[in-house]
C-alpha positions as CSV (number, residue, x, y, z in Angstrom):
1,M,-1.6,-17.8,69.8
2,R,-4.9,-16.2,68.9
3,L,-4.7,-13.8,66.0
4,P,-6.3,-10.3,66.5
5,Y,-9.5,-9.6,64.7
6,N,-8.3,-6.1,63.7
7,V,-4.8,-6.4,62.4
8,P,-4.3,-2.7,61.6
9,D,-5.2,-1.8,65.2
10,F,-2.9,-4.5,66.5
11,L,0.0,-3.1,64.5
12,G,-0.8,0.4,65.6
13,A,-0.9,-0.7,69.2
14,V,2.4,-2.5,69.0
15,L,4.0,0.6,67.3
16,S,2.5,2.9,70.0
17,I,3.9,0.7,72.8
18,I,7.3,0.6,71.2
19,A,7.3,4.4,70.8
20,G,6.2,4.8,74.4
21,V,9.1,2.7,75.6
22,V,11.6,4.6,73.5
23,V,10.2,8.0,74.7
24,I,10.2,6.9,78.4
25,L,13.8,5.7,78.1
26,E,14.8,9.1,76.6
27,A,12.9,10.8,79.5
28,Y,14.8,8.7,82.0
29,R,18.1,9.6,80.3
30,L,17.2,13.3,80.5
31,R,16.2,13.0,84.2
32,A,19.9,13.1,85.1
33,Y,20.1,16.7,83.9
34,A,17.0,18.0,85.8
35,L,17.2,20.0,89.0
36,S,13.8,18.7,90.2
37,P,12.3,15.2,89.7
38,Y,9.0,16.8,88.7
39,V,10.1,19.8,86.5
40,G,12.5,19.7,83.7
41,D,13.2,18.6,80.2
42,H,12.3,15.0,81.1
43,T,8.7,15.7,82.2
44,L,6.9,16.1,78.9
45,P,8.6,13.1,77.3
46,A,7.7,11.0,80.3
47,I,4.1,12.1,80.2
48,L,3.9,11.5,76.4
49,G,5.6,8.1,76.7
50,L,3.2,7.0,79.4
51,G,0.3,8.2,77.2
52,F,1.7,6.2,74.3
53,L,2.0,3.1,76.5
54,L,-1.5,3.4,78.0
55,L,-3.3,4.1,74.7
56,G,-1.3,1.4,72.9
57,A,-2.3,-1.1,75.6
58,V,-6.0,-0.1,75.3
59,L,-5.8,-0.4,71.5
60,L,-4.0,-3.8,71.8
61,V,-6.8,-5.2,74.0
62,R,-9.5,-3.8,71.7
63,S,-7.8,-5.3,68.6
64,F,-8.5,-8.8,70.0
65,R,-12.2,-8.1,70.6
66,D,-14.7,-9.5,68.1
67,Q,-16.5,-6.5,66.9
68,E,-19.2,-6.7,64.2
69,R,-17.9,-3.7,62.3
70,D,-18.3,-5.4,59.0
71,K,-22.1,-5.4,59.4
72,E,-22.2,-1.7,60.2
73,P,-22.4,0.9,57.5
74,P,-19.3,3.1,57.0
75,S,-19.2,6.1,59.3
76,P,-20.6,9.3,57.8
77,H,-17.7,11.2,59.5
78,R,-15.1,9.5,57.3
79,T,-16.1,11.7,54.3
80,S,-15.9,14.9,56.4
81,I,-12.4,13.9,57.6
82,F,-11.2,13.5,54.1
83,R,-12.9,16.9,53.2
84,C,-11.0,18.5,56.1
85,L,-7.7,17.1,55.0
86,A,-8.2,18.1,51.4
87,L,-9.2,21.6,52.6
88,L,-6.1,22.0,54.8
89,G,-4.0,20.9,51.8
90,A,-5.7,23.6,49.7
91,Y,-5.2,26.1,52.5
92,C,-1.4,25.6,52.3
93,L,-1.6,26.5,48.6
94,L,-4.1,29.3,49.1
95,I,-2.0,31.2,51.6
96,D,0.7,31.9,49.0
97,I,-1.9,32.9,46.4
98,V,-4.3,35.2,48.3
99,G,-2.5,35.8,51.6
100,Y,-2.9,34.6,55.1
101,L,-6.0,36.7,56.1
102,T,-8.1,35.9,53.1
103,A,-7.1,32.2,53.0
104,T,-7.9,31.9,56.7
105,M,-11.3,33.6,56.3
106,I,-12.2,31.3,53.4
107,V,-11.0,28.0,54.8
108,S,-12.2,28.6,58.3
109,A,-15.7,29.4,57.0
110,I,-15.8,26.1,55.1
111,L,-14.4,24.2,58.1
112,F,-17.1,25.7,60.3
113,R,-19.6,24.5,57.7
114,V,-18.2,21.0,57.3
115,V,-17.1,20.2,60.9
116,G,-19.6,22.2,62.9
117,R,-22.5,21.8,60.5
118,Y,-23.4,25.4,60.9
119,G,-25.4,27.4,58.3
120,W,-23.4,29.6,55.9
121,G,-24.3,32.8,57.8
122,T,-23.1,31.4,61.1
123,A,-20.0,29.9,59.5
124,I,-19.0,33.1,57.8
125,A,-19.6,35.2,61.0
126,S,-17.6,32.7,63.0
127,A,-14.8,32.8,60.4
128,A,-14.8,36.6,60.5
129,V,-14.5,36.6,64.3
130,L,-11.7,34.0,64.2
131,T,-9.8,35.8,61.5
132,G,-10.2,39.1,63.3
133,C,-8.9,37.7,66.6
134,L,-5.9,36.1,64.8
135,Y,-5.2,39.4,63.2
136,V,-5.2,41.3,66.5
137,V,-3.1,38.7,68.4
138,F,-0.5,37.9,65.8
139,I,-0.2,40.9,63.5
140,M,-1.0,43.8,65.8
141,W,0.1,42.6,69.3
142,L,3.0,40.3,68.4
143,Q,4.1,42.3,65.3
144,M,4.4,39.1,63.2
145,S,4.4,39.3,59.5
146,F,2.3,36.8,57.5
147,P,2.3,36.2,53.7
148,A,0.4,38.9,51.8
149,G,-0.2,36.6,48.8
150,F,0.7,36.7,45.2
151,F,-2.3,38.8,44.2
152,L,-2.5,41.2,47.2
């Protein structure tokens, strides 16, 4: 048996295929309770299971391909992904301190800057529009209450 060139991708592919089989079996079990073969509680698990199977199979095939990734420099997107994850972790803490609206405004402006590579003016304007839309939809229309924050 030939070993894969990329062992982490191989293991992820195997886990994805196993998860796909489990989810499809659950969808098949739920199919007995459905009124229609196309609509019901079984439809979404069946679609997700099929997606897990297909993407796992693609990843499995790609894990055996000889890619010269060791010679390529690391991706510049890797640092922006870590920045986004750290920023979302800080967002969870910031919501309790300054409140939902202020935290959303600050974090979305930085995310627009990091992910979209916009200038600060565009990022702040986009964050203000996003925060305003979220305020209108969730607080005014749906009458939901969000954390006001420790200081506000």
